[in-house]
C-alpha positions in Angstrom: -1.7 9.8 -19.8 -3.8 8.0 -22.4 -4.5 9.3 -25.8 -8.2 9.4 -24.9 -7.5 11.7 -22.0 -5.2 13.8 -24.2 -7.9 14.6 -26.7 -10.2 15.6 -23.9 -8.0 18.4 -22.7 -7.6 21.7 -24.4 -4.3 23.1 -25.7 -4.3 25.4 -22.6 -4.3 22.3 -20.4 -7.7 23.2 -19.0 -9.4 20.2 -17.6 -12.4 18.6 -19.3 -15.4 17.3 -17.3 -15.6 13.9 -19.0 -13.6 11.7 -21.3 -14.0 8.5 -23.2 -12.7 5.3 -21.5 -12.9 1.5 -21.9 -15.4 -0.2 -19.6 -13.7 -0.8 -16.3 -14.6 -4.5 -16.1 -12.8 -5.1 -19.4 -9.9 -2.8 -18.6 -9.2 -4.4 -15.2 -8.6 -7.8 -16.8 -5.9 -6.6 -19.1 -4.6 -4.1 -16.6 -3.9 -6.9 -14.0 -1.7 -8.7 -16.6 0.1 -5.6 -17.7 1.0 -4.4 -14.2 2.3 -7.9 -13.4 4.5 -7.9 -16.4 5.9 -4.4 -15.7 6.4 -5.3 -12.1 8.5 -8.4 -13.1 10.5 -6.3 -15.6 11.9 -4.4 -12.6 13.2 -7.5 -10.8 16.8 -8.5 -11.3 18.1 -5.7 -13.6 20.9 -6.7 -15.9 23.4 -4.5 -14.2 22.5 -5.7 -10.7 22.5 -8.8 -8.6 19.8 -11.4 -9.1 16.9 -10.7 -6.7 17.3 -6.9 -6.6 14.1 -5.0 -7.2 14.3 -1.6 -8.9 12.0 1.0 -7.4 12.0 2.5 -10.9 14.3 2.4 -14.0 14.6 6.2 -13.6 18.2 7.2 -13.1 17.8 11.0 -12.9 15.1 13.6 -12.0 14.5 11.6 -9.8 17.1 8.8 -9.4 15.2 5.8 -8.1 17.6 3.2 -9.5 17.9 1.5 -6.1 16.6 -1.5 -4.2 14.3 -0.1 -1.5 13.6 -2.6 1.2 10.0 -1.5 1.4 9.2 -1.5 -2.3 11.0 -4.8 -2.8 9.1 -6.5 0.0 5.8 -5.2 -1.4 6.7 -6.5 -4.9 8.0 -9.9 -3.8 4.9 -10.4 -1.6 2.9 -10.4 -4.9 5.4 -12.8 -6.5 5.2 -15.2 -3.6 1.4 -15.1 -3.8 1.4 -16.0 -7.4 3.8 -18.9 -6.8 1.6 -20.2 -4.0 -1.4 -20.3 -6.3 0.4 -22.5 -8.9 0.4 -26.0 -7.3 1.2 -27.8 -10.5 4.2 -25.7 -11.4 5.5 -24.8 -7.9 9.1 -24.5 -8.8 8.6 -22.1 -11.7 10.1 -18.7 -12.5 8.4 -17.1 -9.6 9.9 -19.7 -7.3 13.3 -18.8 -8.6 12.6 -15.1 -8.2 11.8 -15.7 -4.6 15.0 -17.7 -4.0 17.0 -14.9 -5.6 15.2 -12.3 -3.5 16.1 -14.2 -0.4 19.7 -14.4 -1.3 19.8 -10.6 -2.1 18.0 -9.9 1.2 20.8 -11.8 3.0 23.3 -9.4 1.5 21.1 -6.4 2.6 20.9 -7.8 6.2 24.7 -8.3 6.6 26.1 -5.4 4.6 27.6 -2.7 6.9 25.6 0.6 6.6 25.5 4.1 8.0 22.5 3.3 10.2 24.0 0.0 11.4 20.4 -1.2 11.5 18.0 -3.5 9.6 16.1 -0.3 9.1 18.5 0.9 6.4 16.1 2.0 3.7 17.8 1.3 0.4 20.8 -0.4 -1.3 22.4 -0.2 -4.7 21.2 -2.9 -7.1 24.7 -4.5 -6.8 24.0 -5.0 -3.1 26.5 -2.4 -2.0 25.4 0.1 0.7 24.1 3.5 -0.2 26.2 5.8 1.9 24.8 9.2 0.9 22.7 11.4 3.2 19.2 10.0 3.7 16.3 9.7 6.1 17.4 6.6 8.1 16.4 4.3 9.7 13.0 3.4 8.2 11.8 0.7 10.5 8.8 -0.4 8.4 11.4 -2.1 6.1 12.3 -5.1 8.2 8.7 -5.6 9.2 7.7 -5.6 5.5 10.5 -8.0 4.6 9.6 -10.3 7.5 5.9 -10.3 6.5 6.7 -11.1 2.9 9.1 -13.9 3.8 6.8 -15.3 6.5 4.0 -15.7 4.0 6.6 -17.2 1.6 7.7 -19.6 4.3 4.1 -20.8 4.8 3.8 -21.5 1.1 7.1 -23.5 1.2 6.0 -25.5 4.2 2.7 -26.4 2.4 4.9 -27.7 -0.4 7.2 -29.9 1.8 10.1 -27.4 1.8 10.7 -27.4 5.6 14.4 -27.9 5.4 14.9 -24.7 3.4 12.6 -22.8 5.8 14.4 -23.8 8.9 17.8 -23.6 7.4 17.5 -20.2 5.7 14.4 -18.3 6.7 13.7 -19.1 10.4 16.1 -21.1 12.5 14.7 -20.5 15.9 18.1 -19.6 17.4 19.1 -16.7 19.6 20.7 -14.6 18.3 19.4 -15.5 14.9 21.1 -15.1 11.6 18.1 -16.4 9.6 16.2 -13.8 7.6 12.8 -13.8 9.1 13.7 -14.3 12.8 16.4 -11.6 12.6 13.9 -9.1 11.3 11.2 -10.1 13.7 13.5 -9.9 16.7 14.5 -6.4 15.5 10.8 -5.4 15.2 9.9 -6.8 18.5 12.7 -5.1 20.3 12.7 -1.7 18.5 9.1 -0.9 17.5 9.0 1.9 20.0 12.1 3.6 18.5 11.5 6.7 16.4 12.3 6.4 12.7 11.6 8.1 9.4 8.3 7.6 7.7 7.6 5.9 4.4 7.9 9.2 2.5 11.4 9.5 4.0 10.7 13.0 5.3 9.7 13.0 8.9 11.3 11.4 12.0 8.9 10.2 14.7 6.3 7.5 15.4 4.2 6.6 12.4 0.8 5.0 11.9 2.0 3.2 8.7 5.1 1.8 10.3 3.2 0.5 13.3 0.5 -1.2 11.2 3.2 -3.2 9.3 5.1 -4.0 12.5 2.0 -5.3 14.2 1.0 -7.6 11.3 4.5 -8.9 10.9 4.7 -9.8 14.5 1.3 -11.5 14.6 1.9 -13.6 11.5 5.5 -14.2 12.5 4.3 -15.5 15.9 2.1 -18.0 14.0 5.2 -19.2 12.1 7.3 -19.4 15.2 4.6 -21.6 16.8 4.5 -23.8 13.8 8.3 -24.2 14.0 8.2 -24.9 17.8 9.7 -21.6 18.8 7.1 -20.9 21.5 9.1 -18.5 23.5 9.6 -16.2 20.5 5.9 -16.6 19.5 4.8 -15.4 22.9 7.1 -12.5 22.9 6.1 -11.4 19.3 2.4 -11.6 20.3 3.0 -9.7 23.5 4.7 -6.8 21.6 2.0 -6.9 18.9 -0.6 -6.4 21.7 1.3 -3.4 23.0 1.4 -1.9 19.5 -2.3 -2.4 19.1 -3.0 -0.7 22.4 -1.0 2.3 21.3 -3.1 3.1 18.2 -5.7 5.1 20.1 -3.1 7.8 20.3 -3.2 8.3 16.6 -6.9 9.3 16.6 -7.6 13.0 16.6 -11.2 13.5 17.7 -11.3 17.2 16.8 -10.0 16.5 13.2 -11.9 13.3 13.0 -9.2 11.3 11.3 -6.2 9.2 12.2 -3.1 11.3 12.1 0.0 10.0 10.3 2.8 10.8 12.8 3.2 11.4 16.6 6.2 12.7 18.4 7.6 14.3 15.3 11.2 15.3 15.4 11.9 18.2 13.1 10.9 17.4 9.5 8.7 19.6 7.3 7.4 22.7 8.9 4.7 23.1 6.2 3.2 19.6 6.8 0.6 20.9 9.3 -2.6 18.9 8.9 -1.0 15.5 9.7 -3.6 14.1 7.3 -1.7 11.6 5.1 -2.6 8.8 2.8 0.0 6.8 4.7 -2.9 5.8 6.9 -5.0 4.1 4.2 -1.8 2.7 2.7 -1.1 1.1 6.1 -4.6 -0.4 6.2 -4.3 -1.9 2.7 -0.7 -3.1 3.1 -1.1 -4.6 6.5 -4.2 -6.6 5.6 -4.1 -10.0 7.4 -6.8 -12.7 7.0 -5.6 -14.5 10.1 -5.1 -11.4 12.3 -7.4 -8.5 11.1 -6.9 -5.2 12.9 -8.2 -1.6 12.1 -9.6 -3.0 8.9 -11.3 -1.1 6.1 -14.7 -1.4 7.7 -13.6 0.3 10.9 -15.7 3.5 11.3 -12.6 5.7 12.1 -10.7 4.3 9.1 -13.7 5.2 6.9 -13.7 8.7 8.5 -10.0 9.1 7.6 -10.7 7.9 4.0 -13.5 10.6 3.8 -11.2 13.3 5.1 -8.6 12.4 2.4 -11.2 12.5 -0.3 -12.5 15.9 0.8 -9.0 17.3 1.1 -7.8 16.3 -2.3 -10.9 16.8 -4.3 -10.7 20.6 -4.6 -6.9 20.6 -4.5 -6.0 19.4 -8.0 -7.5 21.0 -11.2 -7.4 17.6 -12.9 -10.1 16.4 -10.5 -12.6 18.5 -12.4 -12.9 15.3 -14.6 -15.8 13.8 -12.6 -17.1 11.2 -15.0 -16.4 9.4 -18.3 -18.5 10.0 -21.4 -20.7 7.0 -20.6 -21.6 8.5 -17.3 -19.7 6.5 -14.8 -18.1 8.5 -12.0 -14.4 9.3 -11.7 -13.2 10.0 -8.1 -10.5 12.5 -7.3 -6.8 11.8 -7.8 -5.2 11.4 -4.4 -1.8 12.6 -3.3 0.4 11.9 -0.3 -0.8 14.8 1.9 -2.4 18.1 1.1 0.6 20.3 1.8 3.0 18.1 -0.3 5.6 20.0 -2.4 7.5 17.0 -3.8 7.0 16.7 -7.6 9.8 14.3 -8.4 12.3 16.4 -10.3 11.5 19.5 -8.3 11.8 18.8 -4.6 10.0 21.9 -3.6 7.5 22.4 -6.4 3.9 21.4 -6.2 2.7 17.9 -5.1 0.6 15.8 -7.5 -1.7 12.9 -7.2 0.0 9.5 -7.0 -1.2 6.3 -8.6 -0.5 4.2 -5.5 -2.2 6.7 -3.2 -5.3 6.8 -5.3 -5.3 3.0 -5.4 -5.2 2.8 -1.6 -8.6 4.6 -1.3 -10.0 2.3 -3.9 -8.7 -0.7 -1.9 -10.3 0.6 1.3 -13.7 0.8 -0.5 -13.5 -2.7 -1.9 -12.3 -4.3 1.3 -14.9 -2.4 3.4 -17.6 -3.7 1.1 -16.3 -7.3 1.4 -16.2 -7.1 5.2 -19.6 -5.6 5.6 -21.0 -8.3 3.3 -19.5 -11.0 5.7 -20.9 -9.3 8.8 -24.4 -9.0 7.3 -25.1 -5.8 9.2 -24.0 -2.2 9.0 -24.2 0.3 11.9 -24.0 3.9 10.9 -21.9 5.9 13.4 -20.9 9.6 13.6 -17.6 8.5 12.1 -18.5 6.4 9.1 -21.7 8.2 8.1 -20.0 10.7 5.7 -18.0 8.1 3.8 -20.9 5.7 3.5 -23.2 8.5 2.3 -20.6 9.4 -0.3 -20.6 5.8 -1.5 -24.4 5.0 -1.2 -25.4 8.2 -3.1 -23.5 7.0 -6.1 -26.2 4.3 -6.4 -29.2 6.2 -5.0 -28.9 9.9 -4.4 -32.0 9.8 -2.2 -30.3 7.6 0.4 -29.4 9.6 3.5 -27.7 7.6 6.2 -27.8 8.9 9.8 -25.8 8.0 12.9 -27.8 5.4 14.8 -29.2 3.7 11.7 -28.6 0.0 11.5 -29.2 -2.1 8.4 -29.1 -5.9 8.0 -28.5 -7.8 4.8 -32.2 -8.2 4.1 -32.7 -4.5 3.5 -32.4 -2.5 0.3 -30.2 0.1 2.0 -27.7 -2.5 3.0 -27.2 -3.6 -0.6 -27.1 0.0 -1.7 -24.2 0.7 0.7 -22.3 -2.3 -0.6 -22.8 -1.4 -4.2 -22.0 2.2 -3.4 -18.6 1.2 -1.8 -17.8 -0.9 -4.9 -18.9 2.1 -7.1 -16.7 4.5 -5.2 -13.7 2.0 -5.4 -14.4 1.8 -9.2 -14.4 5.6 -9.4 -10.9 5.7 -7.9 -9.7 2.9 -10.1 -11.2 4.7 -13.1 -9.1 7.7 -12.1 -6.0 5.5 -12.5 -7.3 4.1 -15.8 -7.7 7.5 -17.5 -4.2 8.7 -16.5 -2.3 5.5 -17.2 -0.1 5.2 -20.2 0.0 2.7 -23.0 -0.4 -0.9 -21.8 -1.1 0.5 -18.3 2.4 2.0 -17.8 2.4 3.9 -14.5 4.7 6.5 -13.2 4.9 7.7 -9.6 2.6 10.7 -10.1 0.4 12.4 -12.6 0.2 16.2 -13.0 -2.3 18.0 -10.9 -3.0 20.3 -13.9 -3.2 18.2 -17.1 -3.1 14.6 -15.8 0.0 13.6 -17.7 2.3 11.1 -15.9 5.3 12.7 -14.2 8.2 11.9 -11.8 9.7 8.4 -11.9 8.6 6.2 -14.8 7.4 2.6 -14.3 7.3 2.9 -10.5 7.2 -0.7 -9.2 5.1 0.3 -6.2 2.5 1.8 -8.5 2.2 -1.5 -10.3 2.0 -3.5 -7.0 -0.7 -1.2 -5.6 -2.9 -1.4 -8.6 -2.5 -5.2 -8.7 -3.6 -5.4 -5.1 -6.5 -3.0 -5.8 -7.7 -5.1 -8.7 -7.4 -8.3 -6.7 -9.6 -6.8 -3.9 -12.1 -5.8 -6.5 -12.1 -9.3 -8.0 -12.6 -10.8 -4.5 -15.9 -8.9 -4.0 -19.0 -11.2 -4.1 -21.8 -8.6 -4.3 
């Protein structure tokens, strides 16, 4: 928690209603660099293999000193993107980091594990299997790794590195021992299998997992086509279509949000709402320019974002901070799900807001604004009206949007909605700003009571999520 926030709270940890904070435009510039540096610091630890990615340097209460397939893929996707942007210095340090990640991923794919599956969730940083009890398999992992390496392969192909791509990443063989194709084949053949969710708590069928599996197959099919593996491309696309057709099952008309899990097998008996930020995380992390699906402007996605906002706003005392001293709004801190009892060191304590969860709602707002701007029209429906009113009224409290309204880009209300979505995204990002530590250090969580950072320190996924959020903000042209 920043010193500014510290002085705004009383000795009894009662929450203030406003605090001082640096202007967000200025903070976001330095924050983007800080989170990148801290993300990179968790790659290739001194006591591990090159290419391993620490979830966190924390070794106790909680012990996150492992290479999670999911977290690593999210991290290295950002590293690949950076390398792809640097045409003049293509084979720089980020290139080497990607090569090392590929080699470590080969170890992960071929090491015998308890699950005997590509869905094994985590490994020791030495590459050895983790054989303790755990929620396994987690089948978003191979989808995330395939998606990251597919995008890396496309960057390599654009830089005349085809031999490496076909020799190491995608060989077009059956069965395949190349990284991407082995993962894609697993996803295509096993997406219907039950598995554990991203929180490693519930076995079943998960919105988040399906979103990543679907995008991995669509973009993987494009790569397969590019490398003349047409049969595989057709099969990947066929399975992606089946996944897309199954998403209607996640919509709960009575609750008016996408539920996180279907066909639950056991798990947490207190997780009753099935309202989970995993849905908005899935939307943000499965974004695909070439194959958009259930994007942030979807009216039911916006309904789900609104349900999350409304559930968490009254839940945490720290959310009584509603603006900074200069008057700009601060949105609620967002946790995983309302019933959450995981607090890091105390497995059955009280859940807290998470930086990466809060960032996901900011990302939905920024991306929705960008997509509406491109479409040049906004239709108000029974599903998106609440979220769009929440946003628009940050700009003009007199705006009242009703189902059936339709606004084109020539109207004042259209612009108000876009500016409102950006303002709401900024309000979530401002929540992250005021609870971050020095030089934008980010833990996993911050306390629901006093806002101080808690649980695992320097969580790599927190840094990745904030980086993505800031990039979505920077991409806005409104």
